[in-house]
Steps between C-alpha positions, in 0.01 A plus 500: 500500500777398261842664548602737225815454294668797667407386851825500708380200701445297186838599360680390816316164500592444136864590574504264800354220287765555231777505759365177651491325161854623430616361837335164422672485162842568655433235764405245235822562309701476820335167578556366148867594510532298822342188352134539596224406255201733510177300524252787536497878521224700667288198578173641629252312711128553493383839620266507793625168631795646689754346264786729412733545207842337489748720317739224393499122533842355421659155514860389540572135564243369747414847638198702394511857630197727527655845472353835600674798338519835677669818381596678821783714636656209691463121508375528860226741391402256226470213747285716729274586204396135470228504765353202684168514306692524172711198598183303571354591159824401325506169690142423389592579138806274536277215620285538188810502279641188670172314453499583128872454424573136414799352682527784749439275799859371461638852537598713797317832529604832643381860510756759396512877469701686239555869534625766268650779705781590263585370157541132586230285661560346842360150551393407856451124487252336739386842624197358681308183566123471461307479826 
C-alpha cells in the first residue's frame, strides 16, 4: 500500500529528510569556510551488500574525512545516533571510495561526525575508528 499525500507519517519523513539535507548543506559550508575541499556528498554504496551512505567526504591537506551528519538536540545525542552497524557500513563504503580514488593511499583517513543542534554545526573530528 502506497502512503497517501496527506499521510502524517509520510509528511514527517519528508520533513526529516529536508531537515537532514539542510543540516548537510550547513555542514558543507562550515567545512569549506575552514579550508576543506568537498570530494563527495551523499556517496551511496550498493544496496543489499551492507554498504552504507557517506554524507560528506572532505579533504584538507593529507587528511580525508568521512563525515556522518546528524541533526540532534545535542552533539552527544548525535554521536550516540551513529550506531555500530552504521559505522561498519560507512567503513565499508569508505574502503570502496579509497580503492577508487587515485592518490588516496598517501592520505590519512578519519571518521568524523558533524551535528546540527542549534544554528551552527559542531564538528567532532576522529569520532570513531573502524573495527
